Each structure stands twice: as C-alpha cells, then as structure tokens.
C-alpha positions, 0 to 999 in steps of 0.5 A, a space after each residue: 534134525 531128522 528128528 524132528 522128521 519121526 516126531 511130526 510123522 507121528 504127530 501126522 500118522 495119527 491124525 489128531 493126537 493130544 496135540 491136535 485136540 489142544 490146538 486152537 486150530 489144527 489146521 493153523 497147527 498142520 501148516 506150521 509143522 509143514 513150515 517146520 519140516 521144510 525149514 528141517 529141509 532146508 537144512 539137511 540140504 545145507 548140510 549134505 551139499 557141506 559133505 558132499 563138498 568136504 568129499 569133493 575136497 579131500 577126493 581131490 587132495 587124495 588124487 593129487 597125493 596118488 598122482 605125486 606117488 606116480 611122477 616120483 615113480 617115474 622121476 627114479 626111473 629116469 635117474 636110474 636110467 640116467 645113472 643118478 643113482 641118488 637123484 632117485 634116491 631122494 625121488 623115492 624116500 619123497 614118493 614114499 611121503 606122497 604114498 602115506 598121505 595117499 592111505 591117509 586120504 584115501 582113508 578121509 575120502 572113503 568114511 566122507 563118502 560113505 558119510 555124503 551117500 548116506 546123507 543123501 539117501 535121508 534127504 531123500 527119506 526126508 523129501 519123500 515122507 514130507 511128500 507124505 505128510 503134505 497129502 496127509 495135511 491137505 487131508 486133514 484140512 479137509 476133513 478139520 473144514 467139513 467137520 466146522 460146516 457140518 457143526 455149524 449146519 447142523 447148530 442152524 438147524 438145531 436154532 431153527 426146532 428150538 422152543 423158542 423159535 416154534 413158540 415164536 411162531 404160534 405168537 404169529 401165528 395167532 396175530 394173523 388168525 387175529 386179523 382174518 377174524 378182525 377183517 370177517 368183522 369189519 366185513 359183516 359191518 360194511 354189509 349190515 350196514 349197506 342193509 339199513 341204507 336200502 331199506 331206507 331208501 326203498 323207504 323214500 323211493 315208495 313215498 314218492 309214488 305214492 305222490 306220482 298216482 295221487 297227483 296223478 289221479 288229480 290230473 286225470 292222467 291215470 
C-alpha cells in the first residue's frame, strides 16, 4: 500500500505527465488519485491498529510471565524459610519455565513494538504527503479550469474576427446603405410632388383673383 503513494507522488509532482495527458479530464483523474490515496490511508490505519493491538497483547503476556517469575521467586524464598526444600525446588523449576517464556515474549514484544513505530511513522508520512498532494491537486484543478476558460474565450474571439463574420457584417452594412438611399429617394419624390401641387394651386388662385377683379369693375366697386 505504501508503494502506491510513491507512484501517486511522482504523478502529481510531474503535474501533467503521460497518464494525465491521455486522460479525457485531468481534473477527474486527479480526484480519483486522491480517492485512491484516501483508501490507502484507511488501509494503513487499519494495519497500524492491528499491529498496535498485537504489540499490546505481547506486552501483556510478557508482563504476566515476568510477574509469574517474580511470584515463584518469592514463593521459593518463603518455602526455604519454612524449611520446605521440596516446595522451594518445585517453585524454582516453574520459575525457570516462565523465565524462558519471558525471554521469548520480550523478544517478540520488542520486535512488535519496533514494527508498530515504523508503521506509525510511515502512516504519518502518508498523511503528510496526502496533504501536500491535496494542495497540489487544488492548484492543478484551478489551473486546468483557467486553461479551459482561456481556450473558450480565445475560440469565441477567433470566431468574432473570422472572414464569415466580417462578410456577414459587410452585407448588413450594404443593406443599411440601401435602405437609406431608398429613403432619400422617397423624400425627393415627395418634395417634387408637393412642388407641382403648389404650382397648380397658385395657378387656380390666380384665376379667382381675375374673376374677382372683373366683377368689382362691372359693379363699379373698384
């Protein structure tokens, strides 16, 4: 399980290596790495807990065996004081048996204790590396999102300045100019039409004035 951490550390430290280059989504790949690391940490914690439990069990057996050695020694001394040499002998024989167990259990316990300390140290290293990788992952994710945003903006800007866009803009400009020309022509035609009407109206008004003058002359009202 500890080898996995070295592999992940190499992957993330090189940021976007071959594996990430082949991934469709580096962000998702980094998240998967972190989940795998979390799983390994949980497994390591379980292994350390079992090792510590084994260490404590051996320590307890070692303490019990040592206590029995001390007890048989005390009993042998009491038997001697009581003048019971046979009882003292049997107590010392049992003491020797427990003394042999003490040596074996002590060796096993010290080895288990050393293993527990090494595993705890490695577990602490794994957790430290995990935190470092987590910060690195957050940085890479932010950079990936920024790169995606820049790419999207650049593509949008590129499409705005494309030949097709410029040609379409030019066509619309020509249409606007055409509309304006038609409007100006309509204004000119309207102005000409009003001028002709005005001339005919003036002509008609002149005939009325002539008739009015003739009528006044006839009636001597000039």
